[in-house]
C-alpha positions as a Markdown table, in Angstrom:
| # | Residue | x | y | z |
|---|---|---|---|---|
| 1 | Met | 175.2 | -22.2 | 75.8 |
| 2 | Lys | 173.1 | -24.8 | 77.6 |
| 3 | Ser | 172.3 | -28.2 | 76.0 |
| 4 | Thr | 170.1 | -31.1 | 76.8 |
| 5 | Val | 171.3 | -34.4 | 75.4 |
| 6 | Ile | 170.7 | -38.2 | 75.5 |
| 7 | Leu | 174.3 | -39.3 | 75.4 |
| 8 | Cys | 174.4 | -43.0 | 74.5 |
| 9 | Ala | 177.5 | -45.2 | 74.5 |
| 10 | Asp | 177.1 | -48.0 | 71.9 |
| 11 | Asp | 178.6 | -51.5 | 71.6 |
| 12 | Tyr | 178.6 | -52.5 | 75.3 |
| 13 | Gly | 179.2 | -56.2 | 75.5 |
| 14 | Ile | 181.5 | -56.5 | 72.5 |
| 15 | Ser | 184.6 | -56.8 | 74.7 |
| 16 | Ala | 185.7 | -56.5 | 78.3 |
| 17 | Gly | 187.7 | -53.4 | 77.4 |
| 18 | Val | 184.7 | -51.6 | 76.0 |
| 19 | Asn | 182.6 | -52.7 | 79.1 |
| 20 | Arg | 185.1 | -51.3 | 81.6 |
| 21 | Ala | 185.3 | -48.0 | 79.8 |
| 22 | Ile | 181.5 | -47.5 | 79.5 |
| 23 | Ala | 180.8 | -48.8 | 83.0 |
| 24 | Ser | 183.3 | -46.3 | 84.4 |
| 25 | Leu | 181.6 | -43.4 | 82.6 |
| 26 | Ala | 178.2 | -44.6 | 83.7 |
| 27 | Glu | 179.3 | -44.8 | 87.3 |
| 28 | Arg | 180.4 | -41.2 | 87.3 |
| 29 | Gly | 177.4 | -39.8 | 85.4 |
| 30 | Arg | 179.3 | -38.9 | 82.3 |
| 31 | Ile | 176.7 | -40.6 | 80.0 |
| 32 | Ser | 173.0 | -41.2 | 80.2 |
| 33 | Ala | 172.3 | -44.4 | 78.1 |
| 34 | Val | 174.1 | -47.6 | 77.2 |
| 35 | Ser | 173.3 | -49.7 | 74.1 |
| 36 | Cys | 174.2 | -53.4 | 74.6 |
| 37 | Met | 175.1 | -56.2 | 72.2 |
| 38 | Ala | 173.3 | -59.2 | 73.6 |
| 39 | Cys | 175.3 | -61.4 | 71.2 |
| 40 | Gly | 178.6 | -60.1 | 72.3 |
| 41 | Glu | 180.8 | -62.5 | 74.3 |
| 42 | Ala | 181.2 | -59.9 | 77.1 |
| 43 | Trp | 177.5 | -59.2 | 77.6 |
| 44 | Ala | 176.7 | -61.8 | 80.3 |
| 45 | Glu | 179.5 | -60.5 | 82.6 |
| 46 | Gly | 178.9 | -56.9 | 81.6 |
| 47 | Ala | 175.2 | -56.9 | 82.5 |
| 48 | Gly | 176.1 | -57.3 | 86.1 |
| 49 | Met | 178.6 | -54.4 | 86.0 |
| 50 | Leu | 175.8 | -52.0 | 84.9 |
| 51 | Lys | 173.1 | -53.0 | 87.4 |
| 52 | Pro | 174.3 | -50.6 | 90.1 |
| 53 | Phe | 173.6 | -47.7 | 87.8 |
| 54 | Lys | 170.2 | -48.9 | 86.4 |
| 55 | Asp | 168.2 | -46.1 | 88.0 |
| 56 | Asn | 170.4 | -43.4 | 86.5 |
| 57 | Ile | 170.9 | -44.5 | 82.9 |
| 58 | Gly | 168.9 | -46.0 | 80.2 |
| 59 | Ile | 169.9 | -49.6 | 79.2 |
| 60 | Gly | 169.0 | -50.6 | 75.6 |
| 61 | Leu | 169.5 | -53.4 | 73.1 |
| 62 | His | 172.0 | -52.7 | 70.3 |
| 63 | Leu | 170.5 | -55.1 | 67.7 |
| 64 | Thr | 173.4 | -56.7 | 65.8 |
| 65 | Phe | 173.6 | -58.3 | 62.3 |
| 66 | Thr | 177.2 | -57.6 | 61.4 |
| 67 | Asn | 180.7 | -58.4 | 62.7 |
| 68 | Leu | 179.8 | -60.7 | 65.7 |
| 69 | Pro | 178.8 | -64.4 | 65.9 |
| 70 | Pro | 175.0 | -64.8 | 65.7 |
| 71 | Leu | 172.9 | -66.5 | 68.3 |
| 72 | Thr | 171.0 | -68.6 | 65.8 |
| 73 | Lys | 172.3 | -71.3 | 63.5 |
| 74 | Ala | 170.8 | -70.0 | 60.2 |
| 75 | Trp | 173.5 | -67.3 | 59.9 |
| 76 | Gly | 176.5 | -69.6 | 60.3 |
| 77 | Glu | 179.5 | -68.7 | 62.4 |
| 78 | Lys | 179.5 | -64.9 | 61.7 |
| 79 | Phe | 177.1 | -62.3 | 60.3 |
| 80 | Pro | 177.8 | -60.8 | 56.9 |
| 81 | Ala | 179.7 | -57.6 | 56.3 |
| 82 | Ile | 177.5 | -54.4 | 56.4 |
| 83 | Lys | 177.7 | -53.7 | 52.6 |
| 84 | Ser | 176.5 | -57.2 | 51.8 |
| 85 | Leu | 173.7 | -57.0 | 54.4 |
| 86 | Ile | 172.5 | -53.7 | 53.0 |
| 87 | Ile | 172.3 | -55.0 | 49.4 |
| 88 | Lys | 170.6 | -58.2 | 50.4 |
| 89 | Ser | 168.1 | -56.4 | 52.6 |
| 90 | Trp | 167.1 | -53.8 | 50.0 |
| 91 | Leu | 166.7 | -56.6 | 47.4 |
| 92 | Arg | 164.7 | -58.5 | 50.1 |
| 93 | Lys | 167.0 | -61.5 | 49.6 |
| 94 | Leu | 167.4 | -62.2 | 53.3 |
| 95 | Asp | 165.5 | -65.1 | 55.0 |
| 96 | Ala | 162.6 | -63.4 | 56.9 |
| 97 | Ala | 162.2 | -66.3 | 59.3 |
| 98 | Ala | 165.9 | -66.3 | 60.1 |
| 99 | Ile | 165.9 | -62.6 | 60.8 |
| 100 | Glu | 163.0 | -62.8 | 63.2 |
| 101 | Ala | 164.5 | -65.8 | 65.0 |
| 102 | Glu | 167.8 | -63.8 | 65.5 |
| 103 | Val | 166.0 | -60.7 | 66.6 |
| 104 | Arg | 164.0 | -62.7 | 69.1 |
| 105 | Ala | 167.1 | -64.5 | 70.4 |
| 106 | Gln | 168.9 | -61.2 | 71.0 |
| 107 | Phe | 165.9 | -59.8 | 72.9 |
| 108 | Gln | 165.7 | -62.9 | 75.0 |
| 109 | Lys | 169.5 | -63.0 | 75.7 |
| 110 | Phe | 169.3 | -59.4 | 76.8 |
| 111 | Ile | 166.3 | -60.1 | 79.1 |
| 112 | Glu | 168.0 | -63.2 | 80.5 |
| 113 | His | 171.0 | -61.3 | 81.8 |
| 114 | Trp | 169.5 | -57.9 | 82.4 |
| 115 | Gly | 166.4 | -59.2 | 84.1 |
| 116 | Lys | 163.8 | -57.1 | 82.2 |
| 117 | Pro | 163.2 | -55.8 | 78.7 |
| 118 | Pro | 165.4 | -53.0 | 77.3 |
| 119 | Asp | 164.5 | -49.4 | 77.8 |
| 120 | Phe | 165.2 | -48.7 | 74.1 |
| 121 | Val | 166.3 | -50.4 | 70.9 |
| 122 | Asp | 168.7 | -49.4 | 68.2 |
| 123 | Gly | 171.1 | -51.1 | 65.8 |
| 124 | His | 174.8 | -51.7 | 65.4 |
| 125 | Gln | 175.9 | -49.9 | 62.3 |
| 126 | His | 172.2 | -48.8 | 62.2 |
| 127 | Val | 171.0 | -52.1 | 60.9 |
| 128 | His | 167.6 | -51.6 | 62.6 |
| 129 | Ile | 166.6 | -49.2 | 59.7 |
| 130 | Leu | 167.1 | -51.8 | 56.9 |
| 131 | Pro | 164.2 | -53.5 | 55.1 |
| 132 | Gln | 163.2 | -56.9 | 56.5 |
| 133 | Ile | 165.2 | -56.3 | 59.7 |
| 134 | Arg | 163.0 | -53.3 | 60.7 |
| 135 | Glu | 159.8 | -55.3 | 60.2 |
| 136 | Ala | 161.0 | -58.1 | 62.3 |
| 137 | Leu | 162.3 | -55.7 | 65.0 |
| 138 | Leu | 158.9 | -53.9 | 65.2 |
| 139 | Gln | 157.1 | -57.2 | 65.5 |
| 140 | Val | 159.3 | -58.6 | 68.3 |
| 141 | Arg | 159.5 | -55.3 | 70.1 |
| 142 | Thr | 155.7 | -55.2 | 70.3 |
| 143 | Glu | 155.7 | -58.7 | 71.9 |
| 144 | Leu | 158.8 | -58.4 | 74.3 |
| 145 | Ala | 159.4 | -54.7 | 74.9 |
| 146 | Pro | 156.3 | -52.7 | 74.1 |
| 147 | Asp | 157.5 | -49.7 | 76.2 |
| 148 | Ala | 160.9 | -49.4 | 74.6 |
| 149 | Trp | 161.6 | -46.3 | 72.7 |
| 150 | Met | 163.6 | -46.5 | 69.4 |
| 151 | Arg | 166.4 | -44.7 | 67.8 |
| 152 | Asn | 165.5 | -42.4 | 64.9 |
| 153 | Val | 168.4 | -41.6 | 62.5 |
| 154 | Val | 166.6 | -39.1 | 60.3 |
| 155 | Asp | 167.8 | -35.6 | 61.1 |
| 156 | Ile | 167.7 | -33.2 | 58.2 |
| 157 | Ala | 169.6 | -30.5 | 60.1 |
| 158 | Ser | 172.5 | -32.8 | 60.5 |
| 159 | Ala | 172.3 | -34.2 | 57.0 |
| 160 | Lys | 173.0 | -30.8 | 55.5 |
| 161 | Asp | 176.7 | -30.9 | 56.5 |
| 162 | Asp | 177.6 | -34.5 | 56.9 |
| 163 | Phe | 177.4 | -37.1 | 54.1 |
| 164 | Lys | 177.0 | -40.1 | 56.4 |
| 165 | Ser | 174.1 | -38.4 | 58.2 |
| 166 | Ala | 172.5 | -37.6 | 54.8 |
| 167 | Val | 172.7 | -41.3 | 53.8 |
| 168 | Leu | 171.2 | -42.3 | 57.1 |
| 169 | Ala | 168.4 | -39.8 | 56.7 |
| 170 | Val | 167.5 | -41.3 | 53.3 |
| 171 | Leu | 167.7 | -45.0 | 54.5 |
| 172 | Gly | 166.0 | -44.3 | 57.8 |
| 173 | Trp | 162.9 | -42.5 | 56.5 |
| 174 | Arg | 160.7 | -45.5 | 56.1 |
| 175 | Leu | 161.4 | -46.7 | 59.7 |
| 176 | Leu | 160.6 | -43.2 | 60.9 |
| 177 | Ala | 157.2 | -43.4 | 59.1 |
| 178 | Met | 156.6 | -46.9 | 60.6 |
| 179 | Met | 157.4 | -45.7 | 64.1 |
| 180 | Asn | 155.1 | -42.7 | 63.7 |
| 181 | Lys | 152.3 | -45.0 | 62.5 |
| 182 | Arg | 152.7 | -47.2 | 65.6 |
| 183 | Asn | 153.1 | -44.2 | 67.9 |
| 184 | Ile | 156.5 | -45.4 | 69.1 |
| 185 | Val | 158.5 | -42.9 | 71.1 |
| 186 | His | 161.7 | -41.9 | 69.4 |
| 187 | Asn | 164.3 | -39.1 | 69.4 |
| 188 | Arg | 163.8 | -36.0 | 67.3 |
| 189 | Phe | 167.4 | -34.9 | 66.6 |
| 190 | Phe | 170.3 | -37.3 | 66.0 |
| 191 | Arg | 174.1 | -36.7 | 66.1 |
| 192 | Gly | 177.3 | -38.7 | 66.4 |
| 193 | Ala | 178.3 | -39.6 | 62.8 |
| 194 | Tyr | 181.8 | -38.9 | 61.7 |
| 195 | Asp | 184.5 | -40.7 | 59.7 |
| 196 | Tyr | 186.4 | -43.0 | 62.0 |
| 197 | Ser | 189.1 | -43.6 | 59.4 |
| 198 | Arg | 190.4 | -40.1 | 59.6 |
| 199 | Pro | 191.8 | -38.1 | 62.6 |
| 200 | Ala | 189.0 | -36.2 | 64.3 |
| 201 | Asp | 188.7 | -33.7 | 67.1 |
| 202 | Phe | 186.0 | -35.3 | 69.2 |
| 203 | Ala | 185.8 | -32.4 | 71.6 |
| 204 | Ala | 185.1 | -30.0 | 68.7 |
| 205 | Leu | 182.6 | -32.5 | 67.2 |
| 206 | Met | 180.7 | -32.7 | 70.5 |
| 207 | Thr | 180.6 | -28.9 | 70.8 |
| 208 | His | 179.1 | -28.7 | 67.3 |
| 209 | Trp | 176.5 | -31.4 | 67.9 |
| 210 | Leu | 175.3 | -29.8 | 71.1 |
| 211 | Arg | 174.9 | -26.5 | 69.3 |
| 212 | Gln | 172.0 | -27.9 | 67.3 |
| 213 | Glu | 168.4 | -28.0 | 68.2 |
| 214 | Glu | 167.7 | -29.8 | 71.5 |
| 215 | Pro | 167.1 | -32.2 | 73.1 |
| 216 | Val | 169.4 | -34.3 | 70.9 |
| 217 | Leu | 170.5 | -37.9 | 70.9 |
| 218 | Val | 174.2 | -38.3 | 70.5 |
| 219 | Tyr | 175.7 | -41.7 | 70.1 |
| 220 | Cys | 179.3 | -42.5 | 70.9 |
| 221 | His | 181.8 | -45.4 | 71.1 |
| 222 | Pro | 184.1 | -45.0 | 74.1 |
| 223 | Gly | 186.2 | -48.0 | 75.0 |
| 224 | Phe | 189.6 | -49.5 | 75.9 |
| 225 | Pro | 190.7 | -51.3 | 72.8 |
| 226 | Asp | 191.7 | -55.0 | 73.4 |
| 227 | Asp | 192.3 | -58.1 | 71.4 |
| 228 | Val | 188.6 | -59.2 | 71.5 |
| 229 | Leu | 187.5 | -55.9 | 70.1 |
| 230 | Ala | 190.1 | -56.0 | 67.4 |
| 231 | Arg | 188.7 | -59.4 | 66.2 |
| 232 | His | 185.3 | -58.0 | 65.8 |
| 233 | Asp | 185.6 | -54.3 | 64.8 |
| 234 | Glu | 188.0 | -52.0 | 63.0 |
| 235 | Val | 187.2 | -48.9 | 65.1 |
| 236 | Leu | 189.9 | -49.0 | 67.8 |
| 237 | Glu | 191.8 | -45.7 | 68.3 |
| 238 | Pro | 188.7 | -43.4 | 68.1 |
| 239 | Arg | 187.2 | -45.3 | 71.1 |
| 240 | Gln | 190.1 | -44.4 | 73.3 |
| 241 | Lys | 189.9 | -40.8 | 72.2 |
| 242 | Glu | 186.2 | -40.6 | 72.9 |
| 243 | Tyr | 186.7 | -42.1 | 76.3 |
| 244 | Asp | 189.4 | -39.6 | 77.1 |
| 245 | Phe | 187.2 | -36.7 | 76.3 |
| 246 | Leu | 184.2 | -38.0 | 78.2 |
| 247 | Asp | 186.4 | -38.9 | 81.1 |
| 248 | Gly | 188.2 | -35.5 | 81.0 |
| 249 | Ala | 187.8 | -32.4 | 83.1 |
| 250 | Asp | 186.2 | -30.3 | 80.4 |
| 251 | Trp | 183.2 | -32.6 | 80.0 |
| 252 | Gly | 182.9 | -33.1 | 83.7 |
| 253 | Ala | 182.8 | -29.3 | 84.2 |
| 254 | Arg | 180.1 | -28.8 | 81.6 |
| 255 | Leu | 178.0 | -31.4 | 83.4 |
| 256 | Lys | 178.7 | -30.0 | 86.8 |
| 257 | Asp | 177.9 | -26.3 | 86.0 |
| 258 | Gly | 174.7 | -27.1 | 84.1 |
| 259 | Gly | 176.1 | -26.4 | 80.7 |
| 260 | Val | 175.0 | -29.9 | 79.7 |
| 261 | Thr | 172.0 | -31.7 | 81.1 |
| 262 | Leu | 171.8 | -35.5 | 80.4 |
| 263 | Leu | 168.5 | -37.3 | 79.8 |
| 264 | Lys | 167.8 | -41.0 | 79.8 |
| 265 | Arg | 165.1 | -41.0 | 77.1 |
| 266 | Pro | 163.1 | -38.6 | 74.9 |
| 267 | Ala | 160.6 | -36.5 | 76.7 |
| 268 | Pro | 157.0 | -37.9 | 76.7 |
| 269 | Gly | 155.0 | -36.7 | 73.8 |
| 270 | Ala | 157.9 | -35.0 | 72.0 |
| 271 | His | 157.8 | -37.6 | 69.2 |
| 272 | Ala | 154.1 | -37.0 | 68.6 |
| 273 | Leu | 154.6 | -33.2 | 68.3 |
| 274 | Phe | 157.6 | -33.9 | 66.1 |
| 275 | Thr | 155.6 | -36.2 | 63.9 |
| 276 | Leu | 152.7 | -33.8 | 63.5 |
| 277 | Ser | 154.9 | -30.8 | 62.9 |
| 278 | Arg | 156.9 | -32.6 | 60.2 |
| 279 | Gln | 153.8 | -33.9 | 58.5 |
| 280 | Leu | 152.3 | -30.4 | 58.6 |
| 281 | Leu | 155.4 | -29.0 | 57.1 |
| 282 | Arg | 155.4 | -31.6 | 54.3 |
| 283 | Phe | 151.7 | -30.9 | 53.8 |
| 284 | Leu | 152.3 | -27.1 | 53.4 |
| 285 | Val | 155.2 | -27.6 | 51.0 |
| 286 | Thr | 153.3 | -30.2 | 48.9 |
| 287 | Gly | 150.1 | -28.3 | 49.2 |
| 288 | Gly | 151.9 | -25.2 | 48.1 |
| 289 | Val | 153.0 | -26.9 | 44.9 |
| 290 | Asn | 149.5 | -28.3 | 44.4 |
| 291 | Thr | 147.9 | -24.9 | 45.1 |
| 292 | Leu | 150.3 | -23.1 | 42.7 |
| 293 | Phe | 149.4 | -25.7 | 40.0 |
| 294 | Gly | 145.7 | -25.3 | 40.6 |
| 295 | Tyr | 145.9 | -21.5 | 40.8 |
| 296 | Leu | 147.8 | -21.3 | 37.5 |
| 297 | Val | 145.0 | -23.4 | 35.9 |
| 298 | Tyr | 142.4 | -21.0 | 37.5 |
| 299 | Val | 144.3 | -18.0 | 36.2 |
| 300 | Gly | 144.6 | -19.6 | 32.8 |
| 301 | Gly | 140.9 | -20.2 | 32.7 |
| 302 | Ile | 140.1 | -16.6 | 33.4 |
| 303 | Met | 142.9 | -14.9 | 31.4 |
| 304 | Leu | 143.0 | -17.2 | 28.4 |
| 305 | Phe | 139.4 | -18.3 | 28.1 |
| 306 | Asn | 137.6 | -15.5 | 29.9 |
| 307 | Leu | 135.7 | -18.0 | 32.1 |
| 308 | His | 133.4 | -17.0 | 34.9 |
| 309 | Tyr | 135.1 | -17.6 | 38.3 |
| 310 | Phe | 132.7 | -20.5 | 39.0 |
| 311 | Trp | 133.9 | -22.4 | 35.9 |
| 312 | Ala | 137.5 | -21.4 | 36.3 |
| 313 | Val | 137.5 | -23.0 | 39.8 |
| 314 | Met | 135.8 | -26.1 | 38.6 |
| 315 | Trp | 138.4 | -26.3 | 35.8 |
| 316 | Ser | 141.3 | -26.1 | 38.3 |
| 317 | Tyr | 139.7 | -28.6 | 40.7 |
| 318 | Ile | 139.1 | -31.2 | 38.0 |
| 319 | Ile | 142.6 | -31.1 | 36.6 |
| 320 | Gly | 144.3 | -30.7 | 40.0 |
| 321 | Thr | 142.5 | -33.4 | 42.0 |
| 322 | Thr | 144.4 | -36.5 | 40.7 |
| 323 | Phe | 147.7 | -34.5 | 40.8 |
| 324 | Ser | 147.0 | -33.5 | 44.4 |
| 325 | Phe | 146.0 | -37.1 | 45.5 |
| 326 | Ala | 149.2 | -38.5 | 44.0 |
| 327 | Thr | 151.5 | -35.9 | 45.7 |
| 328 | Phe | 149.8 | -36.1 | 49.1 |
| 329 | Arg | 149.9 | -39.9 | 49.2 |
| 330 | Ala | 153.6 | -40.0 | 48.1 |
| 331 | Phe | 155.0 | -37.2 | 50.3 |
| 332 | Val | 152.6 | -36.4 | 53.2 |
| 333 | Phe | 150.2 | -39.1 | 54.4 |
| 334 | Thr | 152.7 | -41.9 | 53.8 |
| 335 | Asp | 151.6 | -44.0 | 56.8 |
| 336 | Gly | 147.9 | -44.4 | 55.8 |
| 337 | Glu | 146.5 | -47.8 | 56.1 |
| 338 | Arg | 143.9 | -47.6 | 53.3 |
| 339 | Gly | 144.8 | -48.8 | 49.8 |
| 340 | Ile | 145.1 | -46.4 | 46.8 |
| 341 | Leu | 141.6 | -47.0 | 45.5 |
| 342 | Lys | 139.8 | -46.6 | 48.9 |
| 343 | Ser | 141.7 | -43.5 | 49.6 |
| 344 | Tyr | 141.0 | -42.0 | 46.2 |
| 345 | Leu | 137.3 | -42.7 | 46.5 |
| 346 | Arg | 137.4 | -40.7 | 49.7 |
| 347 | Phe | 139.6 | -38.1 | 48.2 |
| 348 | Ile | 137.1 | -37.2 | 45.5 |
| 349 | Pro | 134.1 | -36.3 | 47.7 |
| 350 | Thr | 136.5 | -34.5 | 50.0 |
| 351 | Tyr | 137.6 | -32.3 | 47.2 |
| 352 | Ile | 134.0 | -31.8 | 46.0 |
| 353 | Ala | 133.2 | -30.6 | 49.5 |
| 354 | Leu | 136.2 | -28.3 | 49.4 |
| 355 | Phe | 135.2 | -27.1 | 46.0 |
| 356 | Leu | 131.7 | -26.1 | 47.3 |
| 357 | Val | 133.3 | -24.3 | 50.3 |
| 358 | Asn | 135.6 | -22.5 | 47.9 |
| 359 | Glu | 132.8 | -21.4 | 45.7 |
| 360 | Ala | 130.7 | -20.2 | 48.6 |
| 361 | Leu | 133.6 | -18.2 | 50.0 |
| 362 | Leu | 134.3 | -16.7 | 46.6 |
| 363 | Phe | 130.6 | -15.7 | 46.2 |
| 364 | Val | 130.8 | -13.9 | 49.5 |
| 365 | Phe | 134.1 | -12.1 | 48.7 |
| 366 | Val | 133.4 | -11.3 | 45.0 |
| 367 | Asp | 129.7 | -10.8 | 44.7 |
| 368 | Val | 128.9 | -9.5 | 48.2 |
| 369 | Val | 132.1 | -7.8 | 49.4 |
| 370 | Gly | 133.3 | -6.8 | 45.9 |
| 371 | Trp | 136.8 | -8.1 | 45.9 |
| 372 | Asn | 138.8 | -8.7 | 42.7 |
| 373 | Lys | 138.4 | -12.2 | 41.5 |
| 374 | Leu | 142.1 | -13.1 | 41.6 |
| 375 | Ala | 142.7 | -11.5 | 45.0 |
| 376 | Ala | 139.6 | -13.3 | 46.4 |
| 377 | Gln | 140.9 | -16.7 | 45.4 |
| 378 | Ala | 144.3 | -16.0 | 46.9 |
| 379 | Gly | 142.5 | -15.2 | 50.2 |
| 380 | Val | 140.4 | -18.3 | 50.2 |
| 381 | Ile | 143.3 | -20.6 | 49.6 |
| 382 | Pro | 144.7 | -20.6 | 53.2 |
| 383 | Leu | 141.3 | -21.4 | 54.7 |
| 384 | Cys | 140.7 | -24.3 | 52.4 |
| 385 | Ala | 144.3 | -25.6 | 52.9 |
| 386 | Ala | 143.8 | -25.8 | 56.7 |
| 387 | Leu | 140.5 | -27.6 | 56.2 |
| 388 | Ser | 142.0 | -29.9 | 53.7 |
| 389 | Phe | 144.8 | -31.0 | 56.0 |
| 390 | Val | 142.4 | -32.0 | 58.8 |
| 391 | Ile | 140.0 | -33.9 | 56.5 |
| 392 | Asn | 142.8 | -35.7 | 54.6 |
| 393 | Lys | 144.5 | -36.8 | 57.9 |
| 394 | Ile | 141.4 | -38.1 | 59.7 |
| 395 | Phe | 139.1 | -39.2 | 56.8 |
| 396 | Val | 141.0 | -39.9 | 53.5 |
| 397 | Phe | 144.5 | -41.3 | 54.3 |
| 398 | Lys | 144.1 | -42.6 | 57.9 |
């Protein structure tokens, strides 16, 4: 089995012990990306340790809003705990100006010691996906690091067998939509979540993660635990175990023999294809529900009321139009810029046009070719569905 992976070591800068461990792995090509805490007390010194490897690994900003002392005064001496931060952010009770000031300060501190903007951006304890923080991050990234790719935590394949990944998929969906809207490069698949409070076989976990679809972003936390780390974080022993695996002969052999290939960043254009394919999948599923609903109305018009196919189709279109608009806007074209009213006013003529196309095709298949009325509509549906996706994407919900 061969795997392609962006292997990113998080929390660089939190302590000297973590810095030494990650720098050692970077020097020997055991990882391909490092995510750095600009507000960590070991960041200034640690930046210099990474510069010899800057051409071989990606260096990113690990945006931090928990555990460590903040860079700006509005947050006091220490950031809140993650549970408190999540609740306040979802209730939108955080100070938006204070968030943006802290995000900006961390970007600037990163650039001050690294010498250039980060290659990518993510978040400590995934805070970059939270409401209010994500908006400030996207704004500052546009100004200070417009070429930086971002970490996507939504991975349905991983969410199926891991509760933490499932929670991240739910919480991270809105940021994914916002990145898609702005055409920001991001990873497609995401692995690395496990329960640090329980004994874990990291080698087995890594093997499982790399068996999934590829290329995949795997985040990890190798480090040498020290007193500074213990003051700021509860994850201690797992860091040593992760380092031991990544430093070990088995991982080295997999890298040497080509079993694992490391990447610094997602492949160009991969996110765009991912975005389109996921949107098309949601369109097909949602459209399938809408189509089934409309087709049942059509069948009901013919079977229950003995309507001519023309009136049966009109009946199904009238009833199904608003239902379809609501479901497409809610589940498919979620990143559209137009308001509900403007989109709906474009949706109606679109469906009138699709109705006329449908009627024309039915006339050909039923009255000219001689098909059964029910079979004819079933054949017309895929053609109208494809046309509907294109028109809705570029005309109605754009």
